[in-house]
N, CA, C and O of each residue as an XYZ file, in Angstrom:
300
protein
N      14.466    -14.747      8.691
C      13.505    -13.847      8.922
C      12.631    -13.722      7.326
O      13.063    -13.595      6.180
N      11.301    -13.821      7.853
C      10.376    -13.920      6.404
C       9.230    -12.884      6.575
O       8.527    -12.852      7.585
N       9.083    -12.009      5.483
C       8.299    -11.197      5.238
C       6.681    -11.907      4.597
O       6.693    -12.872      3.834
N       5.671    -11.391      4.956
C       4.557    -11.793      4.364
C       3.899    -10.578      3.888
O       3.824     -9.612      4.646
N       3.501    -10.539      2.916
C       2.515     -9.409      2.331
C       1.114    -10.059      1.891
O       0.898    -10.945      1.064
N       0.079     -9.210      2.852
C      -1.383     -9.843      2.385
C      -2.087     -8.785      1.740
O      -2.414     -7.761      2.339
N      -2.336     -9.004      0.510
C      -3.086     -8.110     -0.220
C      -4.348     -7.752      0.017
O      -5.093     -8.715      0.200
N      -4.889     -6.612      0.081
C      -6.418     -6.292      0.621
C      -6.984     -5.521     -0.406
O      -6.233     -4.878     -1.139
N      -8.241     -5.492     -0.570
C      -9.153     -4.636     -1.415
C     -10.494     -4.142     -0.725
O     -11.161     -4.951     -0.081
N     -10.826     -3.049     -0.832
C     -12.239     -2.738     -0.503
C     -13.113     -2.177     -1.327
O     -12.432     -1.467     -2.067
N     -14.383     -2.074     -1.667
C     -15.089     -1.865     -2.673
C     -16.198     -1.284     -1.814
O     -16.517     -1.604     -0.669
N     -16.864     -0.101     -2.838
C     -17.939      0.354     -2.150
C     -18.918      1.045     -3.253
O     -18.465      1.573     -4.268
N     -20.068      0.996     -3.000
C     -20.878      1.197     -4.018
C     -22.158      2.150     -3.489
O     -22.929      1.735     -2.623
N     -22.294      3.454     -4.097
C     -23.158      4.403     -3.576
C     -24.101      4.599     -4.780
O     -23.789      4.551     -5.970
N     -25.422      4.849     -4.195
C     -26.515      5.083     -5.531
C     -26.110      6.814     -6.280
O     -26.451      7.187     -7.402
N     -25.417      7.509     -5.395
C     -25.272      8.759     -5.891
C     -23.877      8.784     -6.545
O     -23.760      9.223     -7.689
N     -22.688      8.273     -5.770
C     -21.453      8.630     -6.465
C     -21.013      7.344     -7.379
O     -20.117      7.435     -8.219
N     -21.669      6.253     -7.150
C     -21.283      5.227     -8.147
C     -20.397      4.199     -7.225
O     -20.395      4.304     -5.999
N     -19.668      3.226     -7.899
C     -18.826      2.490     -7.474
C     -17.280      2.930     -7.372
O     -16.744      3.558     -8.286
N     -16.578      2.545     -6.160
C     -15.279      3.051     -5.809
C     -14.599      1.655     -5.316
O     -15.126      0.736     -4.688
N     -13.277      1.779     -5.791
C     -12.402      0.738     -5.372
C     -11.039      1.138     -4.651
O     -10.435      2.152     -5.001
N     -10.563      0.293     -3.611
C      -9.317      0.612     -3.039
C      -8.444     -0.532     -2.811
O      -8.900     -1.650     -2.573
N      -7.299     -0.298     -2.874
C      -6.205     -1.623     -2.778
C      -5.303     -1.134     -1.369
O      -5.338      0.042     -1.009
N      -4.658     -1.966     -0.769
C      -3.923     -1.967      0.159
C      -3.052     -2.980      0.601
O      -2.855     -3.850     -0.248
N      -2.537     -3.110      1.552
C      -1.556     -4.380      2.283
C      -1.561     -4.292      3.620
O      -2.057     -3.335      4.215
N      -0.929     -5.429      4.272
C      -0.556     -5.650      5.565
C       0.666     -6.145      5.405
O       0.791     -6.883      4.428
N       1.821     -5.925      6.215
C       2.815     -6.730      5.865
C       3.393     -7.196      7.454
O       3.522     -6.487      8.453
N       3.632     -8.417      7.300
C       4.242     -9.219      8.690
C       5.552     -9.668      8.522
O       5.932    -10.161      7.459
N       6.316     -9.521      9.569
C       7.742    -10.080      9.744
C       7.820    -11.118     10.791
O       7.709    -10.840     11.985
N       8.013    -12.324     10.342
C       8.016    -13.451     11.166
C       6.960    -13.510     11.883
O       7.046    -13.738     13.090
N       5.407    -13.255     11.073
C       4.307    -13.567     11.843
C       3.984    -12.370     12.802
O       3.107    -12.517     13.653
N       4.632    -11.254     12.693
C       4.108    -10.049     13.673
C       3.724     -8.907     12.774
O       4.601     -8.475     12.027
N       2.537     -8.366     12.747
C       2.302     -7.164     11.797
C       3.213     -5.935     12.213
O       3.204     -5.399     13.321
N       4.107     -5.537     10.982
C       4.831     -4.310     11.177
C       4.414     -3.163     10.321
O       4.955     -2.058     10.378
N       3.455     -3.462      9.547
C       3.028     -2.249      8.356
C       1.493     -2.500      8.109
O       1.149     -3.508      7.493
N       0.695     -1.726      8.514
C      -0.680     -1.823      8.140
C      -1.171     -0.740      7.327
O      -1.178      0.403      7.783
N      -1.669     -1.048      5.918
C      -1.990     -0.216      4.935
C      -3.239     -0.759      4.415
O      -3.277     -1.264      3.293
N      -4.345     -0.677      5.229
C      -5.687     -1.386      4.975
C      -6.211     -0.403      4.331
O      -6.112      0.748      4.758
N      -6.932     -0.742      3.056
C      -7.593      0.306      2.286
C      -9.177      0.585      2.854
O      -9.817     -0.021      3.714
N      -9.466      1.530      2.174
C     -10.842      2.101      2.645
C     -11.355      2.802      1.696
O     -10.982      3.957      1.492
N     -12.450      2.102      0.850
C     -13.026      2.822     -0.251
C     -14.218      3.504      0.300
O     -14.858      2.945      1.190
N     -14.580      4.686     -0.160
C     -15.743      5.350      0.126
C     -16.187      6.381     -0.954
O     -15.510      6.387     -1.982
N     -17.141      7.177     -0.875
C     -17.386      8.189     -1.887
C     -16.440      9.144     -1.957
O     -15.868      9.419     -3.012
N     -16.206      9.716     -0.847
C     -15.006     10.953     -0.643
C     -13.735     10.275      0.363
O     -13.906      9.336      1.140
N     -12.574     10.927      0.157
C     -11.655     10.557      1.260
C     -11.219      8.902      1.086
O     -10.920      8.398      2.169
N     -11.149      8.147      0.133
C     -10.793      6.885      0.176
C      -9.468      6.848      0.305
O      -8.733      7.728     -0.144
N      -8.963      5.547      1.097
C      -7.564      5.360      1.491
C      -6.951      4.201      0.226
O      -7.567      3.148      0.060
N      -6.031      4.435     -0.393
C      -5.729      3.502     -1.458
C      -4.057      3.441     -1.416
O      -3.398      4.461     -1.618
N      -3.586      2.462     -1.203
C      -2.153      2.033     -1.174
C      -1.866      1.245     -2.528
O      -2.578      0.276     -2.788
N      -0.729      1.670     -3.506
C      -0.368      1.108     -4.667
C       0.497     -0.095     -3.976
O       1.326      0.108     -3.089
N       0.213     -1.232     -4.454
C       1.039     -2.596     -4.176
C       2.604     -2.321     -4.283
O       3.426     -2.731     -3.463
N       2.877     -1.610     -5.347
C       4.310     -1.499     -5.576
C       5.330     -0.957     -4.600
O       6.543     -1.148     -4.695
N       4.560     -0.074     -3.398
C       5.282      0.325     -2.318
C       5.306     -0.551     -1.466
O       5.968     -0.141     -0.513
N       4.825     -1.834     -1.254
C       5.071     -2.678     -0.330
C       6.615     -3.189     -0.208
O       7.207     -3.550      0.809
N       7.081     -3.112     -1.521
C       8.555     -3.436     -1.540
C       9.441     -2.404     -0.989
O      10.569     -2.640     -0.556
N       8.846     -1.175     -1.025
C       9.643     -0.023     -0.558
C       9.345      0.057      0.806
O      10.296      0.535      1.425
N       8.460     -0.208      1.458
C       8.196     -0.291      2.777
C       9.183     -1.393      3.442
O       9.727     -1.123      4.513
N       9.383     -2.479      2.881
C      10.206     -3.537      3.593
C      11.498     -3.104      3.185
O      12.225     -3.363      4.145
N      12.162     -2.600      2.307
C      13.383     -2.101      2.478
C      13.796     -0.914      3.391
O      14.898     -0.858      3.937
N      12.869     -0.012      3.511
C      12.841      0.772      4.459
C      12.862      0.244      5.818
O      13.448      0.822      6.734
N      12.198     -0.901      5.960
C      12.380     -1.394      7.519
C      13.490     -2.095      7.727
O      13.693     -2.560      8.849
N      14.397     -2.292      6.691
C      15.679     -2.985      6.714
C      16.816     -1.781      6.560
O      18.030     -1.964      6.468
N      16.280     -0.793      6.557
C      17.160      0.556      6.751
C      18.032      0.696      5.342
O      19.191      1.109      5.354
N      17.337      0.304      4.125
C      17.770      0.566      2.912
C      16.983      1.627      2.420
O      15.760      1.502      2.377
N      17.579      2.723      2.019
C      16.825      3.767      1.414
C      16.882      4.009     -0.219
O      17.994      4.184     -0.717
N      15.965      4.021     -0.883
C      15.762      4.197     -2.125
C      15.298      5.372     -2.625
O      14.144      5.723     -2.379
N      16.289      6.266     -3.529
C      15.758      7.483     -4.082
C      15.334      7.195     -5.312
O      16.042      6.473     -6.016
N      14.120      7.695     -5.796
C      13.638      7.697     -7.394
C      13.615      9.030     -7.659
O      13.439      9.997     -6.918
N      13.873      8.913     -9.139
C      13.717     10.230     -9.995
C      12.993      9.831    -11.134
O      12.752      8.715    -11.595
N      12.583     11.389    -11.628
C      11.530     11.159    -12.904
C      12.502     11.475    -13.974
O      13.317     12.388    -13.845
N      12.416     10.636    -15.162
C      13.301     10.880    -16.365
C      14.662     10.614    -16.105
O      14.953      9.875    -15.164
N      15.585     11.149    -16.859
C      16.862     10.755    -17.089
C      17.787     11.890    -15.898
O      19.014     11.820    -15.818
N      17.168     12.637    -15.260
C      17.953     13.426    -14.490
C      18.384     12.652    -13.244
O      17.505     12.092    -12.588
N      19.666     12.574    -12.861
C      20.330     11.987    -11.977
C      20.720     12.504    -10.544
O      21.411     11.921     -9.709
N      20.061     13.847    -10.447
C      20.313     14.540     -9.174
C      19.738     13.838     -8.087
O      19.850     14.275     -6.942
């Protein structure tokens, strides 16, 4: 089994709002698209997906749940 992550980016430039940028990714498992987080950059309501979340998406596909907490609180 092989996962392939394709990093994506989108750019938009507007005379009124200025420049915007978004990043995202697509994840393939054995060459089959399993997650599509295509970015969309626009003046408002851009879609941006942090690259670090790709690893969490793969773990979730494999049934491995990760719990994250802020600071030293272990609850």
